Structures are given as C-alpha cells and as structure tokens.
N, C-alpha and C positions, 0 to 999 in steps of 0.2 A: 392521471400520475402516476409515473415509474422512480420506483426506487431501488438503485445499486447498489449492490454490496461488494466489495471487496477484500481477500486476508492473506498477506503477505505471511512464509513462515523464512524466512534466511538465515543465512549462518554465514557469519560474520568473516574474514579473515583473518590476519593477528593479531586479536583484540585482547590485550590485558588488561583493563580496568572498564569499568563503567563510565569514566571519563571516554577513554577512549573513543568507547560503545556509542555514546552520546554525539560526539564525531563524526559520527559516520550517519548515523539512521538520525537527526534532526539534517543535515542537509537536501532525502530521500524526500524530509516529510515535508522541508517549503518548496522545495522544483514539485512535488504533487502539488500543494495548495496550490501556487501564483500560480505555474503551467494552467491547471486545468480546471480551478479553481473549486475545489472537491474539500468535503471533513473529510479530514485526517489524522490520525495518530498516531502513533508506539500503545496495542493493545496488552500483548503478551512478553510475557518474559523478560519482564524488566533489571528479574537480578542474575541474568544467566549475560554471561559475559560474551558470548558468540552466537549468541541467538537474539533476531527479536521477532518478532510479531507486529507488522502494520496492518493497521482496521483504515479501510478507507468508506467514504459513499458518497450516492453521486444522483440529484431529482431531476428527472427532466420529465417534462410533455411530450415527448417523442422517446420510443422503445429504440425505435434505430440511433439516434444520437447518443442517446445511452450507454448501450453499445462499443459505440466507439471510440465515445471519455473513455470507458475499461477498458475498452484494451490497447489504448494511446499509456494509461496509466504501467498497464502492468507490461508492457515494451519497453518505456520506462526504465521499472526497477528490476526488468531481468536485463537490460543494457548496463548497469551500471557495475564496474570491475571489482569496487572490494567486496560484494556480496554477492554471493551461492542462493538462488531462490528455490528455495527447495518444494515448495506446493504455494496451488492460486484456489483460494474458492471461492469461487463468484454465485453471489444469488442475485437474482430480480424479481420483486415482485413490484404486481402489476395493479392498477383498481378490479380485478375480477379476482383478486388474492383475497 
C-alpha cells in the first residue's frame, strides 16, 4: 500500500473577503475530489484573504498509479488562472516506512 500527500501553497488573485476566497477555493477542492477521487480540503491560512493551503491525500496499491494521480492533481491546480501556485510539498509513504 502506498499513500501520497500533496500540500499546495496558493496565492489568490484580487480577493477582498473570506467569502470571495471560498468562491475560489471550493471549486478547486471539489474538482480535485470529483476528477481524481482523492481526499482534499483547505488545511491552512483560513483567516487570510489572499492565501490558501490545500492538502490532498491519495491511497493506491501501485506506486506508479499514485505518482500519476498526484502529477495530474498538481497540473490541474497549476493551470487554474485565478490562483498562483507558490509551492508544492509532496510526500510518498510505502510499506517500508
């Protein structure tokens, strides 16, 4: 069994309220969950208007499949024009850990 986690540090565009922030972050979280069947949530910077941290976890029996899903998730977030992807932290955990 392999478990992969991603943490996205995002800078949001011209956001003036937490309500506007939710209107940007929620669709990203929903699309990741819907398209790739991953567990995903906003996990940090909830009190900041222009920053967001999204955490994601994937479980698979195949390390190659796990890496492929994580790559696709990263590309999806990076391609969103309303956010700037500042950094991505990736961790892989296997049976040997």
